[in-house]
N, C-alpha and C positions, 0 to 999 in steps of 0.2 A: 522541312515540315515544321510547322509552328508548334510551340510547347503545348498550348491549350488543346489543339486538335490531337496531339500525341497522347495527352492524358485521357481524352475521350476514347481514342482507339484502343488504349491499353485497358479500358474497362474500369478506370478509376471513377468511383461513384461519388455523388454529392451527399450520400446518406448521412455522414457524420456532421457535415455543415448544416444540413437541414434539420437534423435532430437537435442541434444546439439552438438553432433559430426558433424552434417551435416546442421546446420542452423547458420546464422550469430548471433553474440551476441546481436546486437541491435534489431533484429527481435524478438528474444526470450524475451528480456527485455521489449520491447514494448507490446507484448502480455501478459506478466506477469503483468505489471502495469494495463493494461485494465481489466484483470480478477479481480485484487484486488479491483479496483474501482467499478466495477459492483457488486461484492460480498458485498461491504460495502456501497452501494449507499443510503440505508435507515437509516444509523447511524447518530448520532448527529453531529459528525465531518464532515460528508458528507454534511449535510444541511447547516452548517456554511460556508463551503468553496465551496459550489455549485459544487459538484462532477459531476452533470449532464451536466453542461456546459463544464467541462473538457472532459467528455466522448464524447460529441458531436464533439470535435476537433480531435478525433481519426479517423474520417471519412475523414479528410483532409490530403493531401499528406505532406511529410516533417516532421519537428519536432515541429509543432505548439502545439501538445498535451503536449510536455514537457515544452514549454514556458508557457503555461497556468498552468500546474501543479505546476511549481516552482514559478510562480507569485502569484497564488491564495492561496497556502498552505505554511505557514511559516516553517522554520527549527526549530526543537525541540531538546533540550537536555533533560536529564532525569527530571531535576527539573521543567522545563517548562511544559512538557507533563504531569507530575504527578499533578502539581498544577491545570492545566486546565482540564484534562480529567481522568487520571488514578486513582486519588483518588476516583472518582465516581465508578470505577470498584470494588474497595475494599469495597465500601458501598453496593454492590450487584445490582447496576443499570445495566440495559440491553441496548444493541444497542448504545454504547457510541462511541468507536473507531473501534469496530468490531461487527458483528451480535451476538445477544444473550448475555447471562451472562457468565462472565469469572469465572471459578471455581478454577483455579490453578495459582499460582504466583511463579516464580523462584526468589530466593534470590540471587542477584549477589554477587560476592566475595568482592565487595566494595573497590577495590584497588584504585579508584580515589578519593573517599571521605571518610567521617568519619563513615558513616552508610551503611547498606545494602540497596539495591534498590529492589523494588518489580516489577518484569517484568511479564506482563501477558502472560500466556501460554494457548492458546485455543486448542480445539480439532483439528482444522485445522493445527495448528503448530505442535502438536504431530504427526499427520499423515505425515506432510512434513519432520520432522526430521527422522521419520521411513523410508520414501521413500529414502531420501538421504543416510541413513545408508545402505539400500539394494544396492543402486548404488555403494557405496564404496566397499561392499563385492564383487559385480560382477566385479569391476575394478581389483580385485586381479588376474584375468586371464591375466593381462598385465605383472605380475611379474613372471619372469622365475625362475625355480628351486623349486617352491612350490609344493609339492606332493599332490595328490588328498586326501590322508589320513589326511592332515591337517584339512580339513573341517569336519572331524568326531570328532575332539578334542574339549575340553572345551575352553570357552572364559572367562577369568577372567576380569571383569569390576569393577575397584576400584573407587567407587563413593560415593555420599552422601546417607544418610538414606532414605529408601522408606517409612518410618513411618513419614508421613508429619504432620506438625502442622495444626490444624483445629480450626478456631476462631468462628465457628457457621455459617459463610457465605462462606468462601473460605479456600482452602488448600495452604500451602506455604512450601517451602523447596528448596534444591539444585536441579538444573535442572536434574542432573543425577539421583537423587532420584525420580523425577516426571516421567521421561521417563522409567527408569528401572522398576518401579512399574506397568508399562503398556506394558510390553513386550508381543508380540504375544505368544500364547500358544506353538506353534511349536518351538519357539526359546528357551523356558525356559529349555529344556533338555540340551542345550549347555552352558547355562549361569551359571557362578560361581561368587560369593560364594553362590548363591541360596537365596531363599526368606527369610529364617529365619535370616541368618547373615546380609543380606542387610538391614533389618529393624533396626538394632542396631544403636542407636544415639550416643553411646559413641565410639569415634574414636579409642581410645587405645584398648578397649575391642574387637572392630570389627577386628582390625589387629591381635590380639591374637587368635581370633576364626579362622581366615583365616589360620594363621600359623599352628594351630593344625590340620586342615583339609587338608593342602597343599599336603601331601604325598599320599592322597587318590584320588587326581584328576589327570587327564591327560590333561594338559593345552597346547594348541597350540598357542594361541593369548592372549596377555595381553593388557589392555586398561586403560589409566589413565594419570594423571598429573605426569611428571617425578620424581619430588621430593618425592611424597608419595609412588610411586611404588618402588623407590630405597630403601626407608626405609623398605618397606614390604619385599623386596627380601633379604635385609641384615638380617632381623629378622628370615626369614625362614632358611637361610644358617646357622645362629648361632644356632638356635633351634635344627636342625638336624645334626649339626656338620659336614657339608659337605664343599667342596671347592668352589662350584659354584651352581647356581640354576639349571643347566641342569642335575645335579645328582638327583634332585627331579622331574623336568619336562623335560625329555629328548627330547620331541617332540615340545618344545617351539621354535617358529620360527619367530613370528611377534610381534612387539611392536607398537601399535597405540597410539600416544601421541598428545597432544595439550595444548593450554593455554599459554605456554611460549616457548621460543626457547629451543630446546633440546641440542644444541651444548655445552653450559657451563657444562651440566650434563654428557655428553656422555662418557668422559674418565673415570670418577668414576663409571658410570653405567656398562661399559664393563668389569670392574674388577670382576663383579659378574657373568659373563657368562662363559660357557664352550665352546661355539661356537658362531659365529656371528649371529645376528638377522637381519631381514628386518625391517627397520624403516619406518613408514607411518605417516605423519603429517595430522592433521585435524584442521579445524577452526569451532569448535562448541562452540558458545557463548550462554549466557543466552537468547539472543534475537533470536537465530535460528542457523541452520546448514548451514554455508555460503560456505564452500569450503573444499576440501580434496585432498590429493596427489593421482592423478589418474595414475601416471606412475612411474616406478622405475628410479633410477639414476637422479631424478630431486629433487631439493630442493624447488620447487614451488608447489602451490596447484591451482586447477581449481575452479573458482567460479561456484556455481550452479546457473544457470541463468533462469531455468524454473520450479521452485518449490516453489512458494509463497514468493519470496523476490525480490524487485526491488532496484537496487543500484544507488547511485549518489556519485560523487567524488569531493572533495574540495582540490585544491592544498594546501599542508601544508606549507605555507610560511607566511611572515610577512604581506602580503596584506590581508590575510584571518583570521589570528589568532594573538592574543596578546602574550606577553612574558610569560604569565601563561598558555597558551594553550586554552584560551577562544575564541570562534568563534566571529568574528567581524560582525557588521551589513553589509548587502550587500555583504557577502562572495560569491565568484564565485563558482557555482556548474556546474558539467558536467555530461552528461550521458556517457554510456560505449563506444560509438563510438567517443567520443571527447577527450579521455585520451591519454597520451603519455607514452611510456615505460621509466623506470628508473627515474620516478618522484614520490615523496611521496605524497599520498593523504589521507586526512581524509575521513572516510567512513560514508555516510548517507544510512539508509535502510528504506524501507517501506515494511511491512510484513503482512502476513495473521493473525497475532496475534494482530493487531491494533497499530503497530508502524508506524507513518507517518513522513517521512523525518527526521528520528531520528538519531542523532549524536551518534554512538555507542561507540566512544572513541578510536577506533583503527586507526592506520595509516598503509597503505599498499602501495606496489609498484608493478606495472605490469612488469613482465619479458617477457611476450608474450601477446600483445594486441589481436592478432588474435585468440589465444586459451584461452583467459581470464585466463591466468596463473599469479598468484600473490605470493608475499611473504609478511608476516607481518613484519613491520619495527618498531613498537612501539605503544605508546599511546599518544594521544593529550596532556595529562597532565603529562605523565611520560617521561620528557626530561629535560635537564638542559640547560638553556640559561641565566645565570645570567648577562653576559656581552657581549653576541653575540657569544658564543662558539658553540651554536646549537648542543649540544651533544644528539644524539638519543639513544634509547634503543638498536637499531641495532648496533650502534658503541660500546656500552658498552658490549653487548654479544660477539661481535667479539674480542674485546680487552681481555676479560677474557679468552676466548677460546685460543687465541694465547699465552697468558702468561702461561696457564696451559700446553699447548703443549710443550712450550720451556723448562719448568721446570719439565716436566714429573710428574705432579701432577694433582689434581682436586679440584675445588671449588664447594661445594655443593649448596651454596646460595651466593647472594651478593645484596647489595643495596648501593645507593649513596645519600648523602645529599649535597645541596648547602649551604654554610655558608659564613659569613662575615670574612674578613681578614684585620683588620684595616678599612681603607676607601675603600678597594677593596674586592676581592672575593676569595673563595677556594672551592674545592671539598673534601668531606670526604667519602672515600670508607670503607665499612664494608664487609669482605669476610669470609664465613664459610669454614673452612679447618680442616682436621684432621692431616695432616703432619706437622712436624716442619719446618717452613720456615722463611727466613730472611725478615722481614717487609720492610726494605729499598729497597731490591732487587725487591720485588713485586711492591712497589710504583713506582720505576724508570721504570720498564717494562710497567706497565699500562700507565703511562704518555707517554712513548715513542710510544707505539702502538697506542694510541689515536691521537697523533700528526701525525702519518703515515696515519691513517684512516680518519681524519677530518681536513681540512685546516683551518677552522675557529677556531677550538680548538688550533691548533698550533700557530696561530697568537695571540690569547688571552693569551696564556701561557707566551708570551713575554710582555704582557701589564697588563690587569685588573685581569686576573686569576692568582693570585700570588703564590698559593700553592696547592699541592695535598697531602692529608693525607690518610693513610691506617691503618686500625685496623683489625687484624686477630682474629676471634672468633671461638669457638666450634660451630659446625653446630646446635647442639641442641638448642642454644639460639635463633636462628631464628624461630624455630618451637614452642619454649616455648612462644615467644612473640605473635605469631599468635594465640596460644591458649588463651592468655589473651584478644585478640580481638574477640574471638568467631569465628575464621576463620581456625580451624584445619580440615585438611582432605578434601575429596571431590574434588571440582573444585577450591579450594582456592589456590592462588599463592602469594608468597612474592613479594611486590612491588619493582620494580627495582629502583625507585626513591621515596624518602619519602619527603613530603612537609607538612607544616602547622601542624595541630593537630597530624597527624600520626608521623611526625618527632619528635615532642615533646614527644609523648608517647614512641617512640623507645629509645630516649635518657634517659628518666626517667627510663625505664625498665633496660637499661644497667647499670645505676647508682645503682639501687637496687640490681643488680646481678653482681656487680663488682668483687666479689670473684670468679666468674666463667670465667671472661674475660681472 
């Protein structure tokens, strides 16, 4: 039975999708916030910040509800909300930041700090993620050329282990492991690699098991982080001694990806294909399913405005953030009707899982305010501005993509460190590549492209940013380092910028593995 017909038979309605299509973003967000506050009105955080007085302001016209909301409730980053509230959840306390006891915690990939973060995942959040997933499947009707038979094929979801850790009070693991372990029964017949393989905690063994089963499956859709899926496809092609993955999965047509920009991977990924795929981007973070690509031929995603998440936006500039990406006191926050297109914003979210005015760490840009269409531009902590160059992850991704295109090559991974150069500064790039390339040519091209993409960078290259260094490395070294950090597979991504303890760890790792450099 096809997936779409199953959805219809199960009575899953199009109400939420139609509501977002025909309602204004601010009306949807106002209603979402009101529902979240009503649902959590008896929690400890609600009592401290007097949610009832905020709720009373919803009866008044205009934006007074938001003025009260942002005045009475402070902005939280992970450390602050954990120290004040979420540590109580791990102790089994109930009605803290959301109703009831939280039984599941997603371990974030930890790309911003030294350790993993425990993000609460409530039943309401699991339902919300599932509903947004259904909306994404239904949106495939917008994509031309997809045959009805596609929805009878298997869906390979390459994620973390569903065998979660249990400490006696709560379960913890990768978000993909938590949600995959709770798939609806009707969906399990389409889902690959299946329950047994998905429980495997050893990432290398899991990939090997998938490879051995690959030729027995009829896969139409693959879902996962680009780097890990590319590694898997390479293993399958090598194991079966074929030219491309379509010799094994002739009906493969869609790649649903997220977590990092796909563009730097695209050229290398397409070498593994026998025919083009339809690429669909998603914004599924440990804190919730925020957005997905709803239409073909767009590189933007539509924020989900009516499914348990309220958004606020902070202009990502020197008035609101310091040079390390830390939010400043009295940072200016905006609701969705107050944003502008083509401006970078740090994202605050309030969710049905008990995150309140939570700085998620991502920066986004609106390409269509009316349709709430966004692109992800980077991370608040993953940028370089040693001397005013204001180099974003978006700039880095585009520069690497442009260089790869010009040289007809591909870079599987990259990261950048900011370093001292005498009394001034330099950038040191590390790029994963399998081809034999001239390091100096790569260095000159990256520098040139960044000067074209970023005026501040171009200015500082004449002044305080004295040098750019490039080191080319085998791709395996990037994944070997992630293994040493306990970040192999699943939703884990290699940080585009390394700072502090992680930069030190990376340099020490390279020194110990200098024979492989």
